[in-house]
Each structure stands twice: as structure tokens, then as C-alpha cells.
N, C-alpha and C positions, 0 to 999 in steps of 0.2 A: 504494500500500500504506500502511496506517495506520502512523504513527510511534509510536503508544502501545504500547511494550513489544514491538513486533514488528520484527524485522530487516528493513531495507529491501531489496527485491530489486534496486534500483538506487541507488547512492550518487552524489550530484551535489555537486561541490565547485568553487567558483570560486577559481582561483589567479591573482590579478592579472587580466589580460584573457583568460585561458584557462579554459574550463569543462571540468573533468575528470569524465567520466561512466563509472562503474564498474559492470559487471554483477556483482552481489554474491550469487551463489549457487554458491560454490565446491564445496559438498557435492553439487551436481547438475551439476558441470562447467559452470556458468554457462549451463545450457540455458534456452531462452526459454519462459517461461510468460506469462500475461496481464499479470502485474505488471511483468515485464521489458519487454514490448512497450510498455505505457503509460508506464513510467518513462523509457525511452530516448527515445521519441517526444516526450514532454512536455519533456524536457531540450533536445532539438533546437529545439522550438518556442520555448522560453524564450531560447535562444541567438540565434535569428533576430531576436527583437524587443527584445533588451537591447543597447543601444549600448555598454555597457561590456565586452561579450564580443566578442572578435575572432577566436577560434579555438576548436575543440572537440577534445578527445581522448576516444576511446572505448576502454576496456580491460576486462579481466576480473579478478576478484579471485582471489588465489592464483597459483601458478606452474605448475599442471597444465593448465589449459584456458582459452583466451580465450572460446570459446563452442562448445558441443557441438551447436548447432542447436536444433531444437524439443524441448521437454520431452515425450518419448514416454511417460513414466510418467504425466504429467498427462493426456495424450490417452487413455491406456489406462483411466484412471479416469473418462473421460467429460467431462473439463474442457475448456473452450474455451481455445484459445491466443489467438485474435484477440479484441479487445474488442468490446463491443456497439455502442459509438459509431461511427457511420459515418465521422466525421472521423478518429478514431484508427485505425480499420481501414484507411482510405485511405493511412496512412503505410507500409503494407506490413509484412512480417515484421520482428519485433523493433523496430518503430517507426521503421525507418531505410531499408529497401531501396528504398522508393518515396517518400521524404521528403526531397527535395533542399532544402538551405538555402543561403543566400548565404555564410555563414561557412564557412571551410575546416574540414574534418573529418579528423582523423588517427586511424587505428587503431593502437593499441599492442598488439601480439599476443604474448601469453604462452602457451606451450604449444600445445595442439591447437586448430585452427580448421577443423573439418570440416563439410561440408554447409552448413547455415545460417550457421555461423561464417565460412566462406570467403565466403559471399554478403554478410555484413556488411562484410568486408574490401573486396570489390568495390564496395560502395556508398560507400566512403570515398575521399577525395581523395588522401591520402598514407598510407603505412604504414611503421611502424617495427616490426621483429620481433625477438624474443629468439632467440638461436641454437638454442633447443630447440623453436621453433615448427614446426608441421606443418600443411599446407594440403591441401585436396582436396574434390572433389564426388563422393562415393561412391554417390550415389542410384541409379545404374543397377545397382549390386550388390544393391539392396534392392527392385527392381521399381517404383521411383518415379522422379521426375526432379527436377532442381534448379530448382524452381519459384519461387524468390525472387530471380530475376534472374540466377542463375548461368549458365543455359544460353545466354544471349546476351551477358552481360557478360564472361565469360571469353574468348570469341572476340574481343571488342572490345579487351581489355586485354593479351592475349598474342599471340604469333605464331599465326596461324590453325591451322596444322597441329599445333602443340604443344597448343593449347587443345582441338582436336578429339580428340587422343589422350587427354588428361586427362579430358575429358567422357565419352568413349565407353568407356574402360577403368575409370573410377572410381578410378584410382590416386592415391595421396597423394604429396606432394613436400615436401621440407624447406625450411628458411629459406634455405639457400645457393642452392638451385635457384630459389627464388622471387626472390631478388635478381638472379641471372643473367638471369632471364626478364623482369625489370622490374616484377614485381608489387609488390615492396617497395622502399622508398627506402634503408633501412639495416638491418643486422643487428648486434645488440649482445648482450653478456652479459645474462642476465635481470635482474641487479641494476642495470643501467644503463638499463633499458627506459623507465621513466617519465621519468627526467631527460632522456634523449635526445629523447623525444617532446615534452616541455615546451620544450626548447631549440629544436626545430624550430618549434613553435607560436609561441614568442616572437619568432623571426626573422620570421615572417609578421606577427605582431601589431605589430611595429615599423614596418610600412609603413602608408601612408594607408588607413584602413579602407574607405572608399567605393570606392577604386580596386581594392583586393583583391576586394571583393564583386562589383563590376561585372565584373572580369576572370573570376571564377569563373562568373558567370552566362553570359557570352559563350562561354567555353570549353566549357561543358556544355550550352548551349542551354536554360538554366532560364528559364521565363517563368510567372509566377503560380503558383509552387510546384510546377511539374512540368517534366520534360524532354520537350519536345514530340516529338522524334524517337524516343522510346521507347514512345509510345502504342500503335503497331501491334504492337510486340514483346510488350508486356504483354497485349494482347488475345489474341494467338496463344498466349502462355504459359498464360493461363487456359483457353483451349479445349483445348489439348493435355493440360494437367494433369487436367482433368475426365475426358478419355478414358482416360488411364492409370490414374487412381485408381479407376475403375469395373472395372478388369480383375482377373482371378484372380491374375495375377502380383503385383499391388500388395498383395494379402493374403498371398501366399506368401512374398514377400521378408522382411518384418518377422517373420513367424512362424518362418521358417528361421533368421533371425538370433538370435531369442530362444531357439530350441531348439538353437543351435550346430551346425547342419548345413548342408550344401550345398542351395541352393534347387532345386526342380524346376520349371523354367519351362514354361509352356504356350503362351505367345505369344498369350494371349487373356484 
């Protein structure tokens, strides 16, 4: 996004050896449009290649929402969420969900992180949450699915039966339960969120950077900018998403939500 008189959709600030990346659309609950996608992805690419950066924090502006997922209003206007560039598109939703880097990435979650917001959290290595944070993948309530990694990452990161319940019901859960389930590392008052995330990042940054980066690559199986064992999952994700998005239910869900009524599912 142009810096000339226009508010940046993503604000990037280096604090010592930590890069703080802020989704800066609080008026839209930090929903992801193309500018956010490119801004976050470019910041991660910068971090990966800048030896002065040892950790990254991703957060949202304001105290109401970390990220509300895709900008549905932009989509309704016919705007593209994904960028035209093949490289930038390959980063995945919000420039992060399929964009693994060697530097540790911490999510600092303030307020709601639903749908794509939770999928951003699942793409991060560590999570600090404000005590007012809310998580969830409610896509099945809208006739769609969690297609930005949520459908397989939630099962990997939570106990299987709990993850399946959350995926299939679309229920939300609060920060206290997220901590108990191991989805987040710490829950703090909103006013302490960024300082706590920075403290965690600085504890990581105090260690030998090459050791930290190699350890992350081994732990996640990152090779040449991709997690090899996720390739088949992403392929299945793309196939299933295409089938669901062609259905009548995929049109009925958002329509019913906008009209504030119960959806009438057809199963086709």
C-alpha cells in the first residue's frame, strides 16, 4: 500500500532484533484484504533475509479483533483478496499460512481471532493471548470450510477428539480454554499483551540465531521455504475447497448470515 497520505494496512516496526508486524485495519476488525496479504507476507520475507531480525511478532491493531478472517465486504465488491503475483499468492492466506520462515513467529492475539484469524494463529510458532481473546473455525456454520490450513492444523495442534469437535461444530472457545488445550503459551491482560510477546521474543533472540533457525526448520520439516509433509494436505485442501465452494450451501450460508436467519441446507 502506498505510504503517501494513505494509512498502511500493515505496520512493520523493528524493535531491536524483533520485527513487530501489525494488521492495521481496526475499522474492519483487521480483516484480510490484498494489502494485508502482501504486507504481512513481505514482512515475513524481509525477516527471513535480514540477519538483524531474530524473531517476529504478528498482532492486530486495536483491542477488539486480532483478525476477522477474509474481508467479505471487499469480496462482495468484487475485489481480489489474493495478489496477482504468483510468489505472493504462494504465501497463502494473509501472506502467512503457507509461508514458513526460519525465524520464530509469535502471534499476539487481541480480541477475536475467528476463521482466518485462528488459521493465522495456527501458522505461528508461539502464541500469547489477551484474556479477552476468542478463537474458532466457524466455517461449517456458513456452508464453507477452513481452507487456510485450519482443517488439518487444528487436529495436529490439539487433542484429536477436541479438535474434531471444534471443527465439526464450528464452536468458539476463549483464551482460558485455548491455554488449557495448549494452543497458546500464555494468557495476559490486554494491556500486557505486546510487552509479554516482546519478552518472549527477546528470550528467543538471546540465543544463537543459527541454532534457533536450524532447530525450527528441523522441528517443522521446513526445506526450501515449504513444509514438505504438508504438501499432500494442501492438495487435498484445494480439491475439497473447490467442491464445497461450487455447492448451493456455500451460497446459502453467507446469504443467511447476512440476512440474520437460520440457513436452509440442501446438502448439494
